[in-house]
NUVEXNU-727907 format. One record per residue (C-alpha): residue number from 1; residue in one letter; x, y negated, z negated. Coordinates in Angstrom, 3 decimals. Each point is the difference from the previous one (the first is absolute). Layout:
BEGIN
+-----+------+----------+----------+----------+
|  nr | rest |       xx |       yy |       zz |
+-----+------+----------+----------+----------+
| NUM |    A |        X |        Y |        Z |
...
+-----+------+----------+----------+----------+
This chain:
BEGIN
+-----+------+----------+----------+----------+
|  nr | rest |       xx |       yy |       zz |
+-----+------+----------+----------+----------+
|   1 |    M |   64.032 |  144.731 |   32.678 |
|   2 |    E |   -2.186 |   -0.486 |    3.067 |
|   3 |    Y |    0.369 |   -3.779 |    0.179 |
|   4 |    K |    3.795 |    0.306 |    0.104 |
|   5 |    K |    0.278 |    2.381 |    2.955 |
|   6 |    K |    2.239 |   -1.540 |    2.667 |
|   7 |    N |   -0.884 |    2.373 |    2.881 |
|   8 |    N |    3.202 |   -0.970 |    1.841 |
|   9 |    L |   -1.278 |   -3.540 |    0.550 |
|  10 |    R |    2.476 |   -2.863 |    0.327 |
|  11 |    P |    0.371 |   -2.652 |   -2.744 |
|  12 |    E |   -1.581 |   -2.658 |    2.247 |
|  13 |    T |   -3.191 |    2.083 |    0.013 |
|  14 |    L |    0.079 |    1.208 |   -3.605 |
|  15 |    I |    0.698 |   -3.453 |   -1.413 |
|  16 |    L |   -3.620 |   -0.989 |    0.714 |
|  17 |    S |   -1.692 |    2.658 |   -2.100 |
|  18 |    Y |    2.454 |    2.200 |   -1.922 |
|  19 |    G |   -0.751 |    0.522 |   -3.691 |
|  20 |    Y |   -3.570 |   -1.319 |    0.080 |
|  21 |    V |   -3.414 |    1.662 |    0.358 |
|  22 |    P |   -2.851 |   -2.395 |    0.864 |
|  23 |    A |   -2.428 |    2.176 |   -2.000 |
|  24 |    W |    1.775 |   -1.197 |   -3.160 |
|  25 |    S |   -1.298 |   -3.540 |    0.566 |
|  26 |    E |   -3.474 |    0.129 |    1.539 |
|  27 |    Y |    1.620 |    0.836 |    3.354 |
|  28 |    A |    1.759 |   -3.339 |    0.276 |
|  29 |    L |    2.365 |    0.166 |    2.991 |
|  30 |    K |    2.771 |   -1.736 |   -1.969 |
|  31 |    P |    0.799 |    0.642 |   -3.656 |
|  32 |    P |   -1.557 |   -2.632 |   -2.256 |
|  33 |    I |    2.024 |   -1.860 |   -2.605 |
|  34 |    Y |   -0.204 |    1.936 |   -3.245 |
|  35 |    Q |    0.262 |   -3.058 |   -2.227 |
|  36 |    T |   -0.196 |    1.680 |   -3.359 |
|  37 |    S |    2.336 |    0.315 |   -2.952 |
|  38 |    T |   -1.207 |    3.417 |   -1.157 |
|  39 |    F |   -1.901 |    3.089 |    1.172 |
|  40 |    I |   -2.744 |    2.073 |   -1.635 |
|  41 |    F |    0.768 |    3.650 |   -0.759 |
|  42 |    K |   -2.648 |    2.594 |    0.793 |
|  43 |    S |    0.856 |    1.773 |   -3.255 |
|  44 |    A |    2.363 |   -0.205 |   -2.954 |
|  45 |    R |    1.817 |    3.066 |    1.308 |
|  46 |    D |    0.604 |   -1.770 |    3.317 |
|  47 |    G |    1.423 |   -2.998 |   -1.854 |
|  48 |    K |    2.316 |    2.211 |   -2.017 |
|  49 |    R |    1.183 |    1.879 |    3.084 |
|  50 |    F |    0.613 |   -3.194 |    1.991 |
|  51 |    F |    2.219 |   -1.428 |   -2.736 |
|  52 |    E |    1.894 |    3.254 |   -0.441 |
|  53 |    I |    0.907 |   -0.024 |    3.683 |
|  54 |    A |    0.671 |   -3.744 |    0.178 |
|  55 |    Y |    2.410 |    0.064 |   -2.953 |
|  56 |    G |    1.669 |    3.251 |    0.971 |
|  57 |    L |   -1.321 |    1.938 |   -2.983 |
|  58 |    K |   -1.204 |    2.766 |    2.315 |
|  59 |    E |    0.946 |    0.993 |    3.524 |
|  60 |    K |   -2.648 |   -0.586 |    2.641 |
|  61 |    E |   -0.827 |    2.551 |    2.621 |
|  62 |    P |    1.445 |   -0.717 |    3.482 |
|  63 |    T |   -3.430 |   -0.916 |    1.407 |
|  64 |    E |   -1.243 |   -1.728 |   -3.156 |
|  65 |    Q |   -0.360 |   -3.782 |   -0.063 |
|  66 |    I |    0.590 |   -2.272 |   -2.973 |
|  67 |    G |   -3.477 |   -1.307 |   -0.768 |
|  68 |    L |   -0.717 |   -3.708 |   -0.061 |
|  69 |    I |    0.732 |   -1.459 |   -3.434 |
|  70 |    Y |    1.006 |   -3.659 |   -0.072 |
|  71 |    S |    1.259 |   -2.339 |    2.730 |
|  72 |    R |    3.441 |   -0.343 |   -1.566 |
|  73 |    L |    0.395 |    3.738 |    0.659 |
|  74 |    N |   -2.034 |    0.565 |    3.147 |
|  75 |    N |   -2.779 |   -1.448 |    2.129 |
|  76 |    P |   -1.602 |    1.216 |    3.263 |
|  77 |    N |    1.367 |   -2.929 |    2.017 |
|  78 |    L |    3.533 |    0.702 |   -1.217 |
|  79 |    E |   -0.280 |    3.733 |    0.567 |
|  80 |    I |   -1.279 |   -0.375 |    3.568 |
|  81 |    L |    2.738 |   -2.549 |    0.708 |
|  82 |    E |    2.661 |    2.317 |   -1.435 |
|  83 |    D |   -1.279 |    2.885 |    2.134 |
|  84 |    R |    0.279 |   -2.156 |    3.131 |
|  85 |    L |    3.437 |   -1.352 |   -0.899 |
|  86 |    T |    1.374 |    3.538 |    0.255 |
|  87 |    L |   -0.944 |    0.335 |    3.679 |
|  88 |    Y |    2.605 |   -1.973 |    1.956 |
|  89 |    D |    2.877 |    1.151 |   -2.232 |
|  90 |    K |   -1.248 |    3.613 |   -0.179 |
|  91 |    A |    0.329 |   -0.271 |   -3.772 |
|  92 |    E |   -1.506 |    2.337 |   -2.583 |
|  93 |    D |   -1.298 |   -2.795 |   -2.209 |
|  94 |    A |    0.006 |   -3.748 |   -0.512 |
|  95 |    A |   -0.357 |   -2.511 |   -2.829 |
|  96 |    V |   -1.112 |   -3.618 |    0.386 |
|  97 |    F |    0.986 |   -2.958 |   -2.170 |
|  98 |    S |   -0.777 |   -3.641 |   -0.710 |
|  99 |    S |    3.098 |   -1.159 |    1.948 |
| 100 |    G |    3.074 |    1.286 |    1.776 |
| 101 |    M |    2.114 |   -0.886 |   -3.029 |
| 102 |    S |   -2.321 |    1.923 |   -2.337 |
| 103 |    A |    0.344 |    3.006 |    2.325 |
| 104 |    I |    3.801 |   -0.243 |   -0.175 |
| 105 |    A |    0.173 |   -0.660 |   -3.747 |
| 106 |    T |   -2.480 |    2.737 |   -0.915 |
| 107 |    T |    1.816 |    2.528 |    2.178 |
| 108 |    I |    3.423 |   -0.863 |   -1.376 |
| 109 |    L |   -1.205 |    0.047 |   -3.631 |
| 110 |    T |   -1.590 |    3.398 |    0.588 |
| 111 |    F |    3.313 |    1.665 |    0.796 |
| 112 |    L |    2.733 |   -2.024 |   -1.728 |
| 113 |    R |    0.918 |   -0.167 |   -3.672 |
| 114 |    P |    2.826 |   -1.791 |   -1.882 |
| 115 |    N |    3.451 |    1.187 |    1.159 |
| 116 |    D |   -1.394 |    1.305 |    3.305 |
| 117 |    K |    1.494 |   -1.353 |    3.219 |
| 118 |    I |   -1.523 |   -1.487 |    3.131 |
| 119 |    V |    1.874 |   -0.821 |    3.210 |
| 120 |    Y |   -1.679 |   -2.406 |    2.411 |
| 121 |    S |    0.735 |   -1.451 |    3.412 |
| 122 |    S |    0.674 |   -3.699 |    0.426 |
| 123 |    P |   -1.496 |   -2.196 |    1.376 |
| 124 |    L |   -3.561 |    0.560 |   -1.073 |
| 125 |    Y |   -2.974 |   -2.115 |   -1.004 |
| 126 |    G |    0.919 |   -2.651 |   -2.582 |
| 127 |    G |   -2.594 |    1.157 |   -2.543 |
| 128 |    T |    1.310 |    3.565 |    0.140 |
| 129 |    Y |    3.549 |   -1.294 |   -0.415 |
| 130 |    Y |   -0.998 |   -1.915 |   -3.142 |
| 131 |    L |   -1.858 |    3.024 |   -1.424 |
| 132 |    F |    3.055 |    2.205 |    0.476 |
| 133 |    E |    2.778 |   -2.398 |   -0.930 |
| 134 |    H |   -1.637 |   -1.643 |   -3.011 |
| 135 |    F |   -3.034 |    1.887 |   -1.297 |
| 136 |    L |    1.347 |    3.550 |    0.331 |
| 137 |    R |    3.396 |   -0.913 |   -1.429 |
| 138 |    D |   -1.725 |   -1.423 |   -3.085 |
| 139 |    F |   -1.585 |    3.425 |   -0.507 |
| 140 |    G |    3.384 |    1.707 |   -0.030 |
| 141 |    I |   -0.264 |    1.406 |    3.519 |
| 142 |    E |    3.248 |   -0.003 |    1.981 |
| 143 |    V |   -0.499 |   -1.802 |    3.310 |
| 144 |    L |    2.396 |    0.468 |    2.921 |
| 145 |    K |   -0.234 |   -1.075 |    3.631 |
| 146 |    F |    1.495 |    0.398 |    3.425 |
| 147 |    Y |   -0.125 |   -2.342 |    2.966 |
| 148 |    S |   -1.788 |    0.993 |    3.186 |
| 149 |    N |    2.443 |   -2.104 |    2.056 |
| 150 |    E |    2.990 |    2.041 |   -1.233 |
| 151 |    D |    1.349 |    3.410 |    1.003 |
| 152 |    E |   -2.431 |    2.765 |   -1.041 |
| 153 |    N |    2.874 |    1.966 |   -1.511 |
| 154 |    I |    0.241 |   -2.561 |   -2.815 |
| 155 |    A |   -3.612 |    0.711 |   -0.962 |
| 156 |    I |    0.490 |    3.757 |    0.344 |
| 157 |    E |    3.030 |   -0.062 |   -2.280 |
| 158 |    L |   -1.833 |   -2.169 |   -2.580 |
| 159 |    I |   -3.028 |    2.281 |   -0.123 |
| 160 |    R |    2.018 |    3.209 |   -0.245 |
| 161 |    R |    2.133 |   -1.481 |   -2.763 |
| 162 |    E |   -2.768 |   -1.594 |   -2.091 |
| 163 |    K |   -2.767 |    2.575 |    0.627 |
| 164 |    P |   -2.935 |   -2.371 |   -0.541 |
| 165 |    K |   -3.471 |    1.220 |   -0.836 |
| 166 |    I |   -1.492 |   -2.235 |    2.706 |
| 167 |    I |    1.309 |   -1.177 |    3.361 |
| 168 |    Y |   -2.077 |   -2.981 |    1.125 |
| 169 |    I |    0.276 |   -1.353 |    3.529 |
| 170 |    E |   -1.827 |   -2.701 |    1.918 |
| 171 |    T |    0.115 |    0.455 |    3.763 |
| 172 |    P |   -0.238 |   -2.168 |    1.998 |
| 173 |    A |    1.431 |   -2.271 |   -2.667 |
| 174 |    N |   -1.560 |   -3.329 |   -0.902 |
| 175 |    P |    0.963 |   -2.443 |    1.565 |
| 176 |    T |    2.927 |    1.263 |    2.140 |
| 177 |    L |   -1.872 |    3.066 |    1.335 |
| 178 |    D |    3.042 |    2.212 |   -0.691 |
| 179 |    M |   -0.719 |    3.655 |    0.723 |
| 180 |    I |    0.818 |    2.841 |   -2.397 |
| 181 |    D |    0.115 |    3.652 |    1.019 |
| 182 |    I |   -2.820 |    1.599 |   -2.011 |
| 183 |    E |    0.960 |    3.549 |    0.961 |
| 184 |    L |    3.599 |   -0.505 |   -1.129 |
| 185 |    F |   -1.050 |   -1.276 |   -3.424 |
| 186 |    S |   -2.638 |    2.712 |   -0.293 |
| 187 |    K |    2.712 |    2.633 |    0.326 |
| 188 |    L |    2.085 |   -1.844 |   -2.607 |
| 189 |    A |   -2.972 |   -0.178 |   -2.366 |
| 190 |    K |   -0.625 |    3.737 |    0.268 |
| 191 |    E |    3.703 |    0.679 |   -0.513 |
| 192 |    I |   -0.004 |   -1.770 |   -3.400 |
| 193 |    N |   -3.645 |    0.737 |   -0.910 |
| 194 |    A |   -1.079 |   -3.646 |    0.249 |
| 195 |    L |   -3.234 |   -1.585 |    1.210 |
| 196 |    L |    0.169 |   -1.935 |    3.270 |
| 197 |    I |   -2.423 |   -2.931 |    0.034 |
| 198 |    V |   -0.421 |   -2.076 |    3.167 |
| 199 |    D |   -1.601 |   -3.436 |    0.236 |
| 200 |    N |   -1.658 |    0.231 |    3.420 |
| 201 |    T |   -1.856 |   -3.325 |   -0.051 |
| 202 |    F |    1.559 |   -1.507 |    3.146 |
| 203 |    L |   -0.814 |    2.863 |    2.410 |
| 204 |    G |   -2.420 |    2.352 |   -1.633 |
| 205 |    P |   -1.981 |    1.971 |    0.171 |
| 206 |    I |   -0.260 |   -0.446 |    3.783 |
| 207 |    Y |    3.584 |   -0.356 |    1.236 |
| 208 |    Q |    1.948 |    1.927 |   -2.652 |
| 209 |    K |   -0.921 |    3.124 |   -1.982 |
| 210 |    P |    2.615 |    0.609 |   -2.717 |
| 211 |    L |   -1.553 |    3.231 |   -1.303 |
| 212 |    E |    0.770 |    1.633 |    3.346 |
| 213 |    F |    3.686 |   -0.802 |   -0.589 |
| 214 |    G |    0.085 |    1.412 |   -3.529 |
| 215 |    A |   -1.082 |   -2.841 |   -2.293 |
| 216 |    D |   -1.799 |    1.023 |   -3.189 |
| 217 |    L |   -2.039 |   -3.164 |   -0.463 |
| 218 |    V |   -0.873 |   -2.926 |    2.266 |
| 219 |    I |   -0.915 |   -3.404 |   -1.382 |
| 220 |    Y |   -2.029 |   -2.753 |    1.664 |
| 221 |    S |   -0.902 |   -3.519 |   -0.792 |
| 222 |    A |   -3.546 |    0.594 |    1.252 |
| 223 |    T |   -0.400 |   -3.775 |   -0.081 |
| 224 |    K |    1.856 |   -0.009 |    3.300 |
| 225 |    Y |   -0.911 |    2.063 |    3.095 |
| 226 |    I |   -2.371 |    2.421 |   -1.744 |
| 227 |    S |   -2.193 |   -2.918 |   -1.089 |
| 228 |    G |    1.007 |   -2.125 |    2.961 |
| 229 |    H |   -2.327 |   -2.941 |   -0.666 |
| 230 |    S |    1.857 |   -1.949 |   -2.716 |
| 231 |    D |   -2.928 |    0.372 |   -2.373 |
| 232 |    V |    1.053 |    2.914 |   -2.235 |
| 233 |    V |    2.911 |    0.638 |   -2.362 |
| 234 |    A |    0.581 |    3.733 |   -0.470 |
| 235 |    G |    2.584 |    2.778 |    0.057 |
| 236 |    A |    0.121 |    3.696 |    0.819 |
| 237 |    V |    2.195 |    3.052 |   -0.489 |
| 238 |    V |   -0.385 |    3.134 |    2.129 |
| 239 |    G |    1.802 |    3.309 |   -0.183 |
| 240 |    Y |   -0.078 |    3.405 |   -1.631 |
| 241 |    S |   -2.778 |    0.801 |   -2.475 |
| 242 |    K |    2.378 |    1.073 |   -2.765 |
| 243 |    Y |    1.506 |   -3.501 |   -0.079 |
| 244 |    I |   -3.173 |   -1.986 |    0.694 |
| 245 |    S |   -1.847 |    1.713 |   -2.879 |
| 246 |    E |    2.712 |   -1.152 |   -2.419 |
| 247 |    I |   -0.116 |   -3.536 |    1.421 |
| 248 |    K |   -3.774 |   -0.095 |   -0.454 |
| 249 |    K |    0.385 |    0.896 |   -3.681 |
| 250 |    T |    2.366 |   -2.944 |   -0.477 |
| 251 |    R |   -2.353 |   -2.241 |    1.985 |
| 252 |    T |   -2.866 |    0.903 |   -2.337 |
| 253 |    F |    1.832 |   -1.218 |   -3.083 |
| 254 |    L |    1.663 |   -3.025 |    1.596 |
| 255 |    G |   -3.299 |   -1.016 |    1.580 |
| 256 |    T |    1.620 |   -0.780 |    3.361 |
| 257 |    I |   -2.820 |    1.459 |    2.105 |
| 258 |    T |   -1.741 |   -2.217 |    2.566 |
| 259 |    D |   -3.704 |   -0.919 |   -0.190 |
| 260 |    P |   -2.995 |    1.320 |    1.977 |
| 261 |    I |   -0.431 |   -3.120 |    2.149 |
| 262 |    D |    3.629 |   -0.062 |    1.140 |
| 263 |    A |   -0.118 |    3.755 |    0.604 |
| 264 |    W |   -3.093 |   -0.521 |    2.173 |
| 265 |    L |    1.732 |   -2.778 |    1.930 |
| 266 |    L |    3.037 |    2.229 |    0.556 |
| 267 |    M |   -2.229 |    2.764 |    1.369 |
| 268 |    R |   -1.429 |   -2.525 |    2.445 |
| 269 |    S |    3.495 |   -1.084 |    1.029 |
| 270 |    L |    1.304 |    3.552 |    0.491 |
| 271 |    E |   -2.508 |    0.480 |    2.816 |
| 272 |    T |    1.757 |   -2.629 |    2.142 |
| 273 |    L |    3.564 |    0.426 |   -1.272 |
| 274 |    K |    1.365 |    1.732 |    3.091 |
| 275 |    I |   -1.475 |   -2.341 |    2.597 |
| 276 |    R |    0.970 |   -3.078 |   -2.017 |
| 277 |    F |    3.561 |    1.182 |   -0.485 |
| 278 |    E |    0.361 |    0.944 |    3.654 |
| 279 |    K |   -1.084 |   -3.488 |    1.101 |
| 280 |    Q |    2.292 |   -1.654 |   -2.565 |
| 281 |    T |    2.928 |    2.104 |    1.211 |
| 282 |    Q |   -0.681 |   -0.813 |    3.667 |
| 283 |    N |    0.052 |   -3.693 |   -0.916 |
| 284 |    A |    3.173 |    0.431 |   -2.058 |
| 285 |    I |    1.903 |    1.635 |    2.859 |
| 286 |    E |   -0.738 |   -2.967 |    2.267 |
| 287 |    I |    0.870 |   -2.530 |   -2.700 |
| 288 |    A |    3.269 |    1.749 |   -0.895 |
| 289 |    K |    1.048 |   -0.098 |    3.665 |
| 290 |    F |   -0.806 |   -3.724 |    0.144 |
| 291 |    L |    1.977 |   -0.769 |   -3.164 |
| 292 |    K |    2.989 |    2.015 |    1.184 |
| 293 |    E |    0.354 |   -2.267 |    3.045 |
| 294 |    H |   -0.659 |   -3.326 |   -1.720 |
| 295 |    P |    3.088 |   -2.250 |   -0.233 |
| 296 |    K |   -0.840 |   -1.132 |   -3.554 |
| 297 |    V |   -0.166 |    3.549 |   -1.379 |
| 298 |    K |    3.255 |    1.513 |   -1.229 |
| 299 |    K |   -1.081 |    3.587 |   -0.729 |
| 300 |    V |   -3.206 |    2.047 |    0.135 |
| 301 |    Y |   -0.633 |    2.885 |   -2.426 |
| 302 |    Y |   -2.359 |    2.448 |    1.716 |
| 303 |    P |    0.319 |    3.785 |    0.432 |
| 304 |    E |   -0.102 |   -0.119 |    3.794 |
| 305 |    F |    3.222 |   -2.063 |   -0.046 |
| 306 |    F |    1.935 |    2.138 |   -2.475 |
| 307 |    T |    3.221 |    1.669 |    1.140 |
| 308 |    S |    2.049 |    3.114 |   -0.830 |
| 309 |    R |   -1.007 |    1.808 |   -3.214 |
| 310 |    Q |   -2.911 |   -2.332 |   -0.838 |
| 311 |    Y |   -1.562 |    0.569 |    3.424 |
| 312 |    E |    0.600 |    3.744 |   -0.291 |
| 313 |    I |   -1.921 |    0.107 |   -3.294 |
| 314 |    Y |   -2.793 |   -2.138 |    1.434 |
| 315 |    K |   -0.511 |    2.293 |    2.993 |
| 316 |    K |    0.197 |    3.100 |   -2.183 |
| 317 |    Q |   -2.611 |   -0.833 |   -2.637 |
| 318 |    C |   -2.171 |   -2.843 |    1.328 |
| 319 |    L |   -2.860 |    0.138 |    2.471 |
| 320 |    G |    0.160 |   -3.727 |    0.710 |
| 321 |    P |    1.790 |   -3.186 |   -1.072 |
| 322 |    G |   -2.852 |   -1.564 |   -1.953 |
| 323 |    A |   -1.040 |   -3.631 |   -0.311 |
| 324 |    M |    2.607 |   -1.501 |   -2.344 |
| 325 |    I |    2.759 |   -2.185 |    1.448 |
| 326 |    S |    2.747 |   -1.927 |   -1.745 |
| 327 |    F |    2.378 |   -2.404 |    1.706 |
| 328 |    D |    2.799 |   -2.420 |   -0.828 |
| 329 |    I |   -0.573 |   -3.470 |    1.333 |
| 330 |    K |    2.998 |   -2.039 |    1.134 |
| 331 |    G |    0.611 |   -2.271 |   -2.958 |
| 332 |    D |   -0.607 |    0.295 |   -3.726 |
| 333 |    E |   -2.860 |   -0.352 |   -2.480 |
| 334 |    E |   -0.862 |   -3.490 |    1.255 |
| 335 |    E |   -0.516 |    1.263 |    3.562 |
| 336 |    A |   -1.905 |    3.036 |   -1.264 |
| 337 |    F |   -2.370 |   -2.208 |   -1.997 |
| 338 |    K |   -0.489 |   -2.388 |    2.923 |
| 339 |    F |   -0.904 |    2.951 |    2.217 |
| 340 |    L |   -2.464 |    1.373 |   -2.569 |
| 341 |    D |   -1.623 |   -3.385 |   -0.548 |
| 342 |    S |   -0.447 |   -0.427 |    3.769 |
| 343 |    L |   -2.031 |    3.190 |    0.507 |
| 344 |    K |   -3.659 |   -0.491 |    0.908 |
| 345 |    V |   -1.382 |    3.494 |    0.714 |
| 346 |    F |    2.244 |    1.998 |   -2.331 |
| 347 |    R |   -0.957 |   -0.524 |   -3.658 |
| 348 |    L |    2.720 |   -0.842 |   -2.510 |
| 349 |    A |   -0.663 |    2.690 |   -2.614 |
| 350 |    V |    1.538 |    3.091 |   -1.548 |
| 351 |    S |   -1.485 |    3.501 |    0.291 |
| 352 |    L |   -0.318 |    1.808 |    3.302 |
| 353 |    G |   -2.043 |    2.448 |    2.027 |
| 354 |    G |   -3.140 |   -2.122 |    0.322 |
| 355 |    T |   -1.889 |   -0.848 |    3.169 |
| 356 |    E |    1.507 |   -3.500 |    0.005 |
| 357 |    S |    3.668 |   -0.730 |    0.720 |
| 358 |    L |    2.074 |   -1.220 |   -2.938 |
| 359 |    A |    3.463 |   -1.523 |   -0.391 |
| 360 |    E |    2.129 |   -0.383 |   -3.122 |
| 361 |    H |    3.536 |   -0.701 |   -1.240 |
| 362 |    P |    1.347 |    3.092 |   -1.848 |
| 363 |    W |    2.939 |   -1.829 |   -1.635 |
| 364 |    S |   -2.204 |   -2.434 |   -1.909 |
| 365 |    M |   -3.290 |    1.942 |   -0.118 |
| 366 |    T |   -0.430 |    3.804 |   -0.027 |
| 367 |    H |    3.605 |    0.698 |   -1.013 |
| 368 |    S |    0.657 |   -3.120 |   -2.086 |
| 369 |    D |    0.531 |    2.011 |   -3.204 |
| 370 |    I |    2.998 |    1.817 |    1.491 |
| 371 |    E |    3.394 |   -1.470 |   -0.860 |
| 372 |    E |    1.609 |   -2.109 |    2.747 |
| 373 |    E |    3.057 |    2.238 |    0.334 |
| 374 |    E |   -2.243 |    3.068 |    0.296 |
| 375 |    K |   -2.176 |   -1.620 |    2.655 |
| 376 |    L |    3.030 |   -0.765 |    2.142 |
| 377 |    K |    1.307 |    3.541 |   -0.455 |
| 378 |    I |   -3.248 |    1.570 |    1.255 |
| 379 |    G |   -0.272 |   -2.363 |    2.956 |
| 380 |    I |   -2.566 |   -2.555 |   -1.185 |
| 381 |    T |    1.088 |   -3.479 |    1.045 |
| 382 |    R |   -1.395 |   -3.487 |   -0.496 |
| 383 |    S |   -0.736 |   -0.100 |    3.724 |
| 384 |    M |   -2.090 |    3.206 |    0.014 |
| 385 |    I |   -3.699 |   -0.120 |    0.876 |
| 386 |    R |   -2.325 |    2.979 |   -0.480 |
| 387 |    L |   -3.036 |    0.356 |    2.245 |
| 388 |    S |   -3.025 |    2.234 |   -0.434 |
| 389 |    I |   -1.686 |    0.251 |    3.382 |
| 390 |    G |   -3.783 |    0.040 |    0.190 |
| 391 |    I |   -2.611 |    0.762 |    2.640 |
| 392 |    E |   -0.263 |   -3.448 |    1.615 |
| 393 |    Y |    0.478 |   -0.563 |    3.736 |
| 394 |    V |    3.727 |    0.546 |    0.393 |
| 395 |    E |    0.644 |   -2.983 |    2.300 |
| 396 |    D |   -1.454 |   -2.314 |   -2.645 |
| 397 |    L |    2.439 |    1.424 |   -2.534 |
| 398 |    I |    2.984 |   -0.309 |    2.333 |
| 399 |    N |   -0.922 |   -3.584 |    0.904 |
| 400 |    D |   -0.258 |   -0.861 |   -3.684 |
| 401 |    L |    3.429 |    1.458 |   -0.762 |
| 402 |    N |    1.474 |   -1.765 |    3.016 |
| 403 |    Q |   -1.274 |   -3.444 |   -0.970 |
| 404 |    A |    1.139 |    0.476 |   -3.608 |
| 405 |    L |    3.487 |    1.106 |    1.117 |
| 406 |    N |    0.229 |   -2.931 |    2.414 |
| 407 |    N |   -0.963 |   -2.331 |   -2.834 |
| 408 |    I |    3.232 |    0.707 |   -1.885 |
+-----+------+----------+----------+----------+
């Protein structure tokens, strides 16, 4: 279709207009919010045809669009957003959701059934861990894992032996920023006819593009960098059309789609994603260097400081280190809490990727539902602090960290 021609333009240019024709909306420069639950059909035959395509009763032609039916199925704001979400990842299609967790859950439930197997990388986000280890097991799905801080051969042997239907990796991992070789696991997935799903929230879609390394699907908590303003909760999945179309069918019946207002806000945020993320990353590099030299910091977790295999993976598949930093403070939980309570510019809050800088305590907050023994095994300690770096003046952020560290 004419409005979807890319004409060899870069994503930074396309992101401002792709998927929208001003003539549709009285020549409004920006798409309006289509705040409606349902849409009027021009004819009964149109209504019949739309439903046949939407529910897979008939195949649609390659250039044919599913007509607008009902905002649980589709809506102009969501469709424009999904078109634009394909750009940075060079994906065929995208699906948006009411949260990152609804994106993960809907995707997993689309492809797994009782007695199927999933292998995932650990560590990962605490909510994903709970979904896999508790919810999926209750549905009779066999859940297996490997550790990103162990020899890759252990994971390779596990996957070849168990032949899971899905391999799920989060890289960089939350909160240790462990790197996983996407290309390696893509080859494994193809070898056993499995799907490779990558959670790319920490670096994507600017600094890491998993589809280019063989991933089948890429998941985002769009709440984070894609939204970037701490005012939207949403999720997204991008990838190949044959998989996204199946995910959208599941989304329709689970009702996990996002709403028109949040979709409109996400379109707004996409326009500044690259420049925001670049500024956040510049700040993070300076802050990581400061923390590495501070006498009250025991260890800094940041891609630029990785060594050996982890650094090799980082340089191979990442275009930049991103704006997430974790570090171990010298001391224990008491010192960590004192540091957090002393911050004045950084906000003590979970989530990440917003314009403001945030600090949190993974052990007792984002990863609190993971068993103590497991947390220690994956490298989460009581002294670990996780920082999400924002767009503030970097010297103000460094001074704030310095005074909080000196307050211990």
